N, C-alpha and C positions, 0 to 999 in steps of 0.2 A: 693129580690131576690129568697126568699123561695117559694113565690107565683107564680113566673114565671117560676123558675126552680127547683122544689122540689128536683130533682135528684141529685142536685149539694150541697143542704144543708144538706142532710142526707149522713153520713159517709158510711153506710152500702150500700147505693144502688151505690154509685160510686166506693166502693172497690171490687176488685176482689177476696181478700183473706179473707174477713169477712165470706163468705159462707163456705169456706175451713176450716176456724178455728172454727166456729159455730158447725161443726160435733163433736167438742170434748168438747162441753160445758160442758156435765155431768161429764166429767174427770177433767176439769180445775177448776170448782167451789170448790171441796173439796181438791185439790192440793193447792190451794191458801192459805188455812188456815194455812199450815205448811210449805210452800215453798216460795222463792221469784218468781217473774215472770220469771226472767231469768233461773231459775231451772225448773219451770214447761214448759216452752218453750222447753230447752234441753230435758226434758225427753219425751215430747210429739213427739219431732223431733226422738229421739232415739229410743224409745219404739213404737212408732204408726206411725211413718212416715210423721209426720207433715213437709209439704215442703212450710213453709213461713219463711220469714226472722224476726229477732227479732224486728225489729221496726213496723212491721205490726202486730205483736203479741201484742207488747205493747198498739198500737192504739186501737186494739179489746177488751184487758183487761180493758183499761181505759174508754172506751165506755160502756162496759157491766157490769164491776165489779169495779167501781171506788173507793169504800170505801177501797177495799183490796189493790190498788196500792198505797195507802197512808202508808202503813206498810214499803213499801220500801225507803221511804225518809228518810234522815239523819236528826237526831234531834241535832241541835246546841245548846248548853248549854251557 
């Protein structure tokens, strides 16, 4: 599929929100070191007018900063 329809295989190419979020990349990266993804989304929304939903934001963060999203997972002992 990726050979015939590369735009379907790449999440960035088929998403209208990735480019909107990517404008804030320089803010997102340092914020993820001390905040959860939900908090980063809320701060960008409130302080910088980011107009995308949390699900789209999560998809962007997972795609661009995969290792940072692992911090938010619950550890079951």
